[in-house]
N, C-alpha and C positions, 0 to 999 in steps of 0.2 A: 453526537459525533464522538468517536473515540480518538485517542492520540497515541502515537507510537513513533518508532525510529526504524528506518530501513536497515534491516540486518544484512540481507543478501539481495543482490540484484543482478540479473543476467539480461542486459539490454538487447543482446542479439536474439535471444529466445523470447524476450518480452515478458518475463515474470520475475517474481522475487518473494521475499518474506518480510513482514513487519513484526517487530517485537512491541507488544502493547505495554501500557503502564503496569499491567498485572503480570508481565513477563510471559504472556502467551505468544505463540507465533501464529501469524495469519498469512495465508497465501494471497498474492495479488497478481493481477495481470495488468500490463501497462495500458491495455485497452479500457480498463476500468477507471482511468483517471477522470476526475471531474472535467466537464467540457471546457471550463475556463482555464484549466491547467494542463491541457493536452500537449501544449508546446513547451512545457517546463521540463527540463532535464533533471531526473532524480539521480541521486548518488547514495551510496551506502553511508549511513550516519545522518542523513537528512531527517528532520522532524516532520511528521506528516499527521494530518487529520483524515479520518475516513469513516464510512458507515460499514456495517457488517451485513452480509447476506448469508443466510443459512442455506447450505446445499447438502446433498446426500454425501458428498466426499468430505464435507467439513465446512467451516466458516471461510468466507472469502471477503476481502476488503474491496469496497466499491466507493465511487465518488471520492477518490484520493486527492488530497490537496497538500501541497508543500507549504510549510510555514517558513517565513523569512528568518 
């Protein structure tokens, strides 16, 4: 699991970007939230944990979990 911070979030369109500990930006979609955290509301600046899935368009964060 990697860790990062929500840099940008568009809740209406359902996507955003996470800045990792290595200062890389990773795309995420709100549908990729971990099932346990699907009802948790994310905000810019929140600390999150996530897994990475490699896709043709680039890396994508999946199984996203918000840290308290």
